[in-house]
N, C-alpha and C positions, 0 to 999 in steps of 0.2 A: 504494500500500500504506500502511496505517496502522501506525506504529511505536509500541510501548509499551516504552520503555527505562527500566530500573531498575538500581540498583547496590547491592551489599552490601559494606560496608567500603571503599567507593570513591566519590569524588565524580565523577559523570558530567559531565565537562567538555564544553564546546562542541566541542573538538577530537575527543573520543571520539565524540560524537553525529554529527559530520560524517563521521568515518571509517565509522561504521555506515551512515549514509545512502548514502555513496559505494560501499562494498563490498557491503553487503546489498542496496542499491538495484539492483545488477546482476540480482537475481532478479526484478525487476519485469516482465521480459519473459515470465515464466512465469505470473504471477498476475493476477487482476483487481484493479482499484484499491481495492476495499473489503476486501481480504484483510488480516487483522491479523497482525502479526509481533511476538512478545514477545521482547525481548532483555534478558537479565539478565547483568550484569557483576559479578564478585566478585574479591576479593583475599584469599588465604590465605597468609600468610608471603610467599614469593617467587613464588607461583604466581598468574598472571593468568588467570582463567577467564571464558569467555563461553559462554552457553547461549542458543540461538535455538530458539524453538518457534513453529510455524505451525499453529494449530488449524483444521481443516476439518471439514465434515460427514462423519462416519464414519471419520475417520483423523486422525492428528497427525504432522507432519513435525518432527523434532527433531534437533539436533546440538549437541555440546558440545566445546569445545577448550580446552586448558590450555597455556600457555607462560610464558616469563619476561617477555614484553612483550604488552600488551593489543592493540596494533595488529597484531602477528603472529597472535594468537589470532583476531582479527576476519577477517583474510585467510583463515586456514585453515578457519574454520567456514563461510564462504561457499562455499569449494570443496567441502566435504563435502556441504552441502545441494544444490548444483548436481549433484554426482555422484549423490546419492540420487534426485533428480528424473529425471535421464536414465535411470538404471538401472531404476527402478520405474514409469516413465511409463505403460506399457501397463496395468499392474496398477492404478494409481491411477485411470486414466481409466475402466477397466471398472467401478469402483465409482461408479455414476452420481451419488451424492450428492457425492463429492469433486470430480467433474469441473466442477461449477459454479464452483469457486474458481480454475480455471485459465484463462489467457488462450487464446483460440481459436487463435492462431498456434502456441502450444506443443502444443496437442492435435493440430493438423494436421501438425506437423513430424514427420518419421520418424527416430527415433533407433534405432540398432541396439542390440538387447539383447545386452550383452556377457556377462553372467553370469545364468544362470537359477538358480533355487533348486532344489537337489537334496537331497532327504532320503535319506540313505544308511543310516540305521539307524532301526528302529522298536523300541520297548521297551514291553512290557506287564507290568504288575505289579498286585498286589492293593493296594487303598488301605485302610489301617487307620484307623479313627477315632482322633484324638488332638488334644491342644491344641497351640497354636503353639510353646510352649516345648519340648514333647516332640519336635515336628517339627524344631526347631533342633538338638536333641541328636542326633537320628537323622541329620540332614544332616551334622553334624560327624563322627559315627562313620563315615559312608560316604566322607567326604572330598570331598563335592560342594560347589558354591557355590549350589545351589538344591535345594528338595525339595518335591514335590507330595504333598499329603495331604488326607484328609477331616476337616474340622473337627468335633469331637465335639459342640460346642454347636449349631452351625447346620446340620450335615449337608451342607455345601457343600464343593466342592473348593477348596482354598486353596493358595497357594505361599508358602514362606518362602525368602528369599535372603540371601546374605551381602553386606554393604555394606562400603565402605572404613572403616577405623578399627575393625574388629572389632565392628560393629553388625549388626543384622539388619533386614530389611524383610519385610512381610507383604502379599500381594496377595489381596484378597477380591473375588469377583465382585459386580457391581452390576447389577441387572435393572431 
């Protein structure tokens, strides 16, 4: 696997790099050697955050972990990715494009699916054209942390969502 390691507000020392190679390296048994793994470490006050992103054709595997110690965060994020891979293995392999990134042994190994995705509620509603600011206001009035709406300018379906720190995000489709 090819590692791309970067840091924000932190010097990525050789000790941190070797911890990433050692822990995240456990995932090598799942992926082909040319798979890229993006690792971003950051420090905000006392919080040590690591974000691992594995882009593949048709999908992205991503995990983020925060703790008081970067080495603990590295351990935890590796466990999360491994759990995701085992849980969604069959669904990922069915996407033929993503399957080329996986090691053949992982594809052939039979993991029991412990949790299947169950949609327990379906909601239908009229989508009113509005701008992103109006959608944020509507989201706040409803008390939700996301809101789906039709963008009045582009006539496409967009999503606004609440982020940490009382900021908002906007998701626009890309074709």
